[in-house]
N, C-alpha and C positions, 0 to 999 in steps of 0.2 A: 504494500500500500504506500503510495506517495502522499505525504502530508500536504494539506492545503495551508494557506496563510492563516485561515481561521483555526486550524489545528495548532499551529505554532503559538497563536495568541491566547491559548487557554491556560497558560501558566498563571500562578497566583502572584499578584503584586499587592503591596501594602496600599492603604488608602492614599489618594492624591499622589500617585506616582509621577515621577519625571521620566519621560521616555525620549530617547534620541533616535531619530530616523536618519541614518547616514547614507545619503544618496536617494533622495525622495522620489525621483523620477516623476510620476504623475500623481503621487499622493495616495495610491491605493493602500499601501501598508499602513499609513497614518490613519486612513479612514477606518480600517479594520481595528486598529489599536483603540481608536475613539469609541467604536461600537462596544468593545469589551471593557474598556477602562474610561468611561465617560468623564470621570473626575480627574483625569490626567492632564498634565501639561506636556506638550510634545514639541521638541525642538527638531526642525527638519532642515537638513543641509543638502542643498542641490546646486552644484556648480554650473549646470547648463541653463542658460538664461531662459530659453523657451519653456523648459520644464519647470523652472522656478516660478515663472509667471503663471503657469497652469495651476500650480499648488497654491500660490497666493490667492488667485481668483476662486479656487475651490473652497478655501477655508477663510474667505474674506470676512465672514460674519462670526468666526470662532476665535476669540481672543486667546484661547488656551493653546492654539497652534501657532508657533513662532517659526517663521521661514527665513532662511538665510541663503544668499546667492553665492556660496562658496563651499568648497570641500574642507575636510579636516585632515591634517597631517602633522607630523612632528617637526616640520620646517616650512618656511615661507618659500613658495616657488610657483612658477607658472608651468603648467603641463598641458600637453595636447590630450584631448578627450575624443575617443572614437565613438560615434553614435551608432549603436546597433540595437535599438529598442530598449528593453529593460535590462540588457546586458552591457550597457555602455560602460 
């Protein structure tokens, strides 16, 4: 059996969890996380501008979703990102 995203989100979190979505793409994972943990604050990092804009618009009325237009790393750098759907 291949687990679905909803299977992955069934783990137990404390009340009011802080969740990080690293590589938000279109915001699907964030949406599922909010369904299972509606009391959460989610920080979404998406370096691709067009995907960032989609996520911002998708959660424009949800102040508990914070979206940032950059990736996370242990150093400051500019890197080339190859766009291949949700495997970018």
